[in-house]
C-alpha positions as CSV (number, residue, x, y, z in Angstrom):
1,X,112.7,0.4,148.2
2,X,115.2,-0.7,146.3
3,X,117.0,-1.2,142.7
4,X,119.4,-3.4,142.1
5,X,121.7,-3.8,137.7
6,X,124.0,-6.7,137.2
7,X,125.6,-6.0,133.8
8,X,127.8,-8.8,132.6
9,X,130.3,-8.4,129.6
10,X,130.5,-12.0,127.6
11,X,133.1,-13.0,125.3
12,X,130.6,-15.9,123.2
13,X,132.2,-19.1,122.6
14,X,132.4,-20.6,118.3
15,X,130.3,-17.7,116.6
16,X,131.1,-15.9,113.2
17,X,128.0,-13.8,112.1
18,X,125.3,-11.4,114.0
19,X,122.7,-14.2,113.4
20,X,124.9,-16.8,115.3
21,X,125.2,-14.0,117.9
22,X,121.7,-13.8,118.5
23,X,120.8,-17.7,118.8
24,X,123.5,-17.5,121.6
25,X,122.2,-14.2,123.2
26,X,118.2,-14.6,122.9
27,X,117.8,-18.0,125.1
28,X,120.0,-16.5,127.0
29,X,117.9,-13.6,127.3
30,X,114.7,-15.1,127.4
31,X,115.9,-17.6,130.4
32,X,117.0,-15.3,132.9
33,X,113.7,-13.3,132.3
34,X,111.9,-17.0,132.9
35,X,114.0,-18.2,136.1
36,X,114.6,-15.7,137.5
37,X,111.9,-12.8,137.0
38,X,114.4,-10.1,136.1
39,X,114.4,-7.2,133.4
40,X,116.9,-8.2,131.3
41,X,118.0,-7.3,127.7
42,X,120.9,-6.8,125.2
43,X,122.7,-3.2,126.3
44,X,126.0,-3.3,124.3
45,X,127.7,-4.9,121.6
46,X,125.3,-5.5,119.5
47,X,127.2,-5.0,116.1
48,X,130.0,-7.1,117.8
49,X,129.5,-10.5,116.6
50,X,131.3,-12.4,119.7
51,X,131.3,-10.1,122.1
52,X,127.8,-8.9,124.3
53,X,126.8,-7.1,127.1
54,X,123.5,-8.3,129.2
55,X,121.9,-5.8,131.5
56,X,119.6,-7.1,134.7
57,X,117.2,-5.4,136.6
58,X,115.4,-6.1,139.8
59,X,113.0,-3.8,142.2
60,X,112.6,-5.3,145.6
61,X,111.2,-4.1,149.1
62,X,114.3,-6.3,150.8
63,X,117.7,-5.2,150.1
64,X,118.6,-9.6,151.1
65,X,116.0,-10.7,148.5
66,X,117.9,-8.0,145.6
67,X,121.0,-9.2,146.3
68,X,119.9,-13.1,146.5
69,X,117.8,-12.0,142.6
70,X,121.9,-10.6,141.4
71,X,124.1,-13.4,143.0
72,X,122.0,-15.9,141.8
73,X,121.3,-14.4,137.9
74,X,125.5,-14.0,138.6
75,X,126.3,-17.9,139.5
76,X,124.1,-18.8,136.8
77,X,125.5,-17.0,133.8
78,X,129.2,-18.6,134.8
79,X,127.8,-21.4,134.6
80,X,127.0,-21.3,131.0
81,X,129.4,-23.2,129.2
82,X,129.0,-21.2,125.7
83,X,129.6,-18.9,127.2
84,X,132.8,-16.9,128.9
85,X,132.0,-14.4,131.5
86,X,134.3,-11.9,130.5
87,X,133.3,-9.1,133.6
88,X,130.2,-8.6,135.7
89,X,129.0,-5.2,137.6
90,X,126.6,-5.1,140.2
91,X,124.9,-2.0,142.0
92,X,122.8,-1.6,144.1
93,X,120.1,2.0,144.5
94,X,118.5,2.5,147.8
95,X,116.6,4.8,149.0
96,X,118.7,7.2,151.0
97,X,120.5,8.3,147.1
């Protein structure tokens, strides 16, 4: 069994309030969950309206599949025009740890 995590540090575009931030972040979280069948949540920077941290978790029996899902999530996020991806941190945990 393998578990993988991916954490995005995002800079939001023309956002001036926490309410506007929610209107940008919530659809991203929902689409990642729907499109890639991953667990996903806003995990940090909740009090900053121009920054967001989104965390993703995946569990799989196949390491190749797990890495493919995480890589596709990262490419999808990079292509989002309403956010700037400042960093993406990917970690994989296996049975041997």
